[in-house]
N, C-alpha and C positions, 0 to 999 in steps of 0.2 A: 327717152325722152317719155312726158307722164301729158296726157289729156291735154291739163292746164297750162302745161308752154309749151306745148301747138298750137293753144289760139292766142296763147299774146304772139306766139310769133309773129300766126297768121294778121294780127288786125297793125300787129308796127309795120305790116309788106304791103295791107290792105292800104292802110296811108301810106305811107310811099308810095304805090305808084300812083292815087291818086293825085296824088305832088307834083307827075310827071305832065307835063303837056303833054307826052303822045301817048295819053291815054289810055289801051289797050282795054276795052267793055269786056267783051267775051272774059278773059283771062280774067277782069275782077270780080265779077259773077260768080265766076266758078271758084273762087279764092271765098267771098262771101256766102255761099253755099256751103263751104266743107267747113268752114265756122261755125252758122251754123248747125253746124250736124257734131261736131265737136262738138256744143254747148247741152247740144241738146243729150251724145253720149257721157257727159258730166254732168248733167243733171238727172239721168238716169244709175248712172253707175253710187251718187252721191243716198238718193233716194231709196236703193241695195245698204250702202251702209248709214242708216239709223236704221235703227230699230221703228216697228208697227210702233204710236202708242195707246193703239186701239187692241193691241193683242193682250 
């Protein structure tokens, strides 16, 4: 599974969990942090794939 797909899946899971009346705040925070780490990884790898225009 790619990073983008995992990020989308987490986004859906977070949205679903947020709608739950008995929300687990700790689980929600962990999922949001994981989603942010994935976004950072995606940005990092995209920056490595895009050629440096200053070179």
